[in-house]
C-alpha positions as CSV (number, residue, x, y, z in Angstrom):
1,M,78.3,33.1,-37.2
2,N,78.4,30.8,-40.2
3,D,78.1,27.0,-40.2
4,K,81.9,26.5,-40.5
5,E,82.6,28.6,-37.5
6,L,79.9,26.9,-35.4
7,R,81.2,23.5,-36.3
8,Q,84.7,24.4,-35.2
9,L,83.4,25.8,-31.9
10,V,81.6,22.6,-31.2
11,L,84.7,20.5,-32.1
12,D,86.8,22.7,-29.8
13,E,84.3,22.3,-26.9
14,L,84.3,18.5,-27.3
15,E,88.1,18.4,-27.3
16,F,88.2,20.7,-24.2
17,E,85.8,18.4,-22.3
18,P,88.0,16.0,-20.3
19,S,85.3,13.3,-19.8
20,I,85.0,12.8,-23.6
21,D,87.3,10.9,-26.0
22,S,86.4,13.0,-29.0
23,A,88.7,11.3,-31.5
24,G,85.8,9.3,-32.9
25,I,83.2,12.1,-33.0
26,G,82.2,13.9,-36.1
27,V,80.4,17.3,-36.2
28,S,78.4,19.0,-38.9
29,A,76.4,22.2,-38.7
30,E,73.7,23.8,-40.8
31,H,71.6,26.8,-39.9
32,G,72.3,26.3,-36.2
33,V,71.4,22.6,-36.3
34,V,74.4,20.5,-35.1
35,T,74.7,16.8,-36.0
36,L,76.9,14.7,-33.8
37,S,78.0,11.4,-35.4
38,G,80.7,8.8,-35.1
39,H,81.3,6.7,-32.0
40,V,82.3,6.8,-28.3
41,P,83.3,4.0,-25.9
42,S,80.5,4.5,-23.4
43,Y,76.9,5.8,-23.0
44,T,78.0,8.4,-20.4
45,Q,80.4,9.9,-23.0
46,K,77.6,10.1,-25.6
47,L,75.5,12.1,-23.1
48,A,78.5,14.3,-22.2
49,A,79.1,15.1,-25.8
50,E,75.5,16.3,-26.3
51,R,75.8,18.5,-23.1
52,A,79.1,19.9,-24.4
53,A,77.5,20.8,-27.8
54,W,74.6,22.6,-26.1
55,R,77.1,24.8,-24.2
56,V,78.2,26.4,-27.5
57,K,76.5,29.7,-28.3
58,G,74.7,29.5,-31.6
59,V,73.5,25.9,-31.3
60,K,69.8,25.8,-31.8
61,A,69.2,22.1,-32.2
62,I,71.1,18.9,-32.0
63,A,70.8,15.7,-34.0
64,Q,72.3,13.0,-31.8
65,E,73.7,10.2,-34.0
66,I,76.7,9.1,-32.0
67,E,77.0,5.3,-31.6
68,V,78.2,3.6,-28.5
69,R,80.9,1.0,-29.3
70,L,81.9,-0.8,-26.1
71,P,85.4,-2.2,-26.0
72,G,85.5,-6.0,-26.1
73,D,86.5,-6.3,-22.4
74,A,83.8,-3.8,-21.4
75,R,80.9,-5.8,-22.7
76,T,78.5,-7.0,-20.0
77,N,75.8,-9.6,-20.2
78,D,72.2,-8.3,-20.2
79,D,71.3,-10.2,-17.1
80,E,74.2,-8.6,-15.2
81,I,73.1,-5.1,-16.4
82,A,69.5,-5.9,-15.4
83,Q,70.6,-6.9,-11.9
84,R,72.8,-3.9,-11.4
85,A,69.9,-1.6,-12.6
86,L,67.5,-3.2,-10.1
87,N,70.0,-2.7,-7.3
88,S,70.6,0.9,-8.2
89,L,66.9,1.6,-8.3
90,A,66.4,-0.1,-4.9
91,W,69.1,2.0,-3.3
92,S,67.7,5.3,-4.6
93,S,65.7,7.3,-2.1
94,A,64.0,9.2,-4.9
95,V,62.6,6.2,-6.7
96,P,59.5,4.5,-5.2
97,R,60.3,0.8,-4.3
98,D,59.0,-1.7,-6.9
99,A,57.5,1.1,-9.1
100,V,59.9,0.7,-12.0
101,R,60.4,-2.4,-14.2
102,V,63.7,-3.1,-16.1
103,R,64.2,-4.9,-19.4
104,V,67.6,-5.2,-21.1
105,A,68.3,-6.3,-24.6
106,D,71.6,-6.0,-26.4
107,G,72.9,-3.5,-23.8
108,W,69.7,-1.3,-24.1
109,V,67.9,-0.7,-20.9
110,T,64.1,0.0,-21.0
111,L,62.5,1.4,-17.9
112,S,58.7,1.1,-17.5
113,G,56.1,1.3,-14.7
114,Q,54.4,4.3,-13.1
115,V,55.4,7.0,-10.6
116,D,53.7,10.1,-9.1
117,W,56.3,12.8,-10.1
118,N,58.5,13.5,-13.0
119,Y,61.6,13.9,-10.7
120,Q,61.1,10.3,-9.8
121,R,61.1,9.3,-13.4
122,A,64.2,11.3,-14.1
123,A,65.9,9.9,-11.0
124,A,65.4,6.4,-12.2
125,E,67.0,7.1,-15.5
126,S,69.8,9.0,-13.8
127,E,70.6,6.0,-11.6
128,V,70.7,3.6,-14.6
129,R,72.8,5.9,-16.7
130,K,75.7,5.4,-14.3
131,L,76.0,1.7,-15.1
132,T,78.9,0.3,-17.1
133,G,78.2,-1.7,-20.2
134,L,75.2,0.3,-21.3
135,V,74.5,1.1,-25.0
136,G,71.5,3.3,-24.2
137,V,68.5,3.9,-22.0
138,I,64.8,4.1,-23.0
139,N,62.6,5.8,-20.4
140,D,59.0,4.6,-20.8
141,I,58.1,5.3,-17.1
142,A,54.6,6.8,-17.0
143,L,53.2,9.3,-14.6
144,K,50.1,8.3,-12.6
145,P,47.0,10.3,-13.5
146,A,46.5,13.2,-11.1
147,A,43.4,13.2,-9.1
148,Q,42.7,16.8,-10.0
149,V,44.6,19.6,-11.8
150,V,44.0,22.8,-10.0
151,D,45.4,26.2,-11.2
152,V,48.3,24.4,-12.9
153,K,48.8,27.3,-15.3
154,Q,49.1,29.9,-12.6
155,K,51.4,27.7,-10.6
156,I,53.7,27.4,-13.6
157,L,53.7,31.1,-14.3
158,D,54.5,31.8,-10.7
159,A,57.4,29.3,-10.9
160,L,58.7,31.0,-14.0
161,K,58.6,34.4,-12.3
162,R,60.7,33.1,-9.4
163,H,63.6,32.2,-11.8
164,A,65.7,35.3,-12.1
165,E,67.3,34.2,-15.3
166,L,64.0,33.9,-17.2
167,E,61.9,36.5,-18.9
168,A,58.5,34.9,-18.1
169,R,56.7,37.5,-20.2
170,D,58.2,36.0,-23.4
171,I,56.9,32.5,-22.6
172,R,53.3,31.4,-23.3
173,V,51.8,28.5,-21.4
174,E,48.8,26.5,-22.4
175,I,47.3,23.6,-20.5
176,R,45.8,20.8,-22.7
177,E,43.8,17.7,-22.0
178,G,45.5,15.0,-20.0
179,G,47.9,17.4,-18.2
180,T,50.0,18.3,-21.2
181,V,51.6,21.7,-21.1
182,R,52.3,23.5,-24.3
183,L,55.1,26.0,-24.2
184,E,55.7,28.7,-26.9
185,G,57.9,31.7,-27.1
186,G,61.7,32.3,-27.0
187,V,64.6,31.9,-24.7
188,D,68.3,33.0,-25.1
189,N,70.0,29.6,-24.7
190,W,69.6,25.9,-23.8
191,D,70.1,26.4,-20.1
192,E,67.1,28.8,-20.0
193,R,65.0,26.3,-21.9
194,Q,65.9,23.6,-19.4
195,A,65.1,26.0,-16.5
196,V,61.6,26.5,-18.1
197,E,61.0,22.8,-18.3
198,R,62.1,22.3,-14.7
199,A,59.7,25.0,-13.6
200,V,56.8,23.3,-15.5
201,W,57.6,19.9,-14.1
202,S,57.5,21.3,-10.6
203,A,53.7,21.8,-10.8
204,A,51.6,18.9,-9.7
205,G,49.3,17.6,-12.5
206,V,51.8,18.0,-15.3
207,H,52.1,14.7,-17.3
208,A,53.8,15.8,-20.5
209,I,55.4,18.9,-22.1
210,D,55.0,20.0,-25.7
211,D,58.0,22.2,-25.8
212,R,57.9,24.6,-28.8
213,L,60.3,27.2,-27.4
214,H,62.8,28.5,-29.8
215,I,66.4,29.5,-28.9
216,G,67.9,32.8,-29.9
């Protein structure tokens, strides 16, 4: 597939996705790297556009350059966004109470604090993403140091083997200082890459992922 064909496939997928107003989105492609540019009216549409592009076969990487341009009547004061974010986090059963701090500036929400598990960090971001009036989210939530990392590598390899869609033999796992997991090897598509990361995050003691997997 050449770059022109890939670009057209991504444009078609964006137009097909009902949750996206794709009129303001531009697409370019070069050697499997797709650049998304232009503007959309909400942060959720920006995320949806990226997910749609990843669904296209042949996409190996994405440069996300879409700008969120909120309509004039959709603009929300930072203090209102902050209060809504705090309320959403308080209502979430997955986010420990009072563990996450919120700062809002010009529609950008920054999350900070510490939690025990990556799923809690991801849940906090997911809750905030739903808010209207957002321009973007920066997730600076840290994971608390694990008391002890025991057999992390074997637990990860076992998790990979349990995923029927993954060829675990093609994935190399290396545990580095501070609970960082380095991944190398290849997967067939973005969904497989995401499945690998979910398997790694499921192991206690993992604090960061150095993902060097290639697609295709």
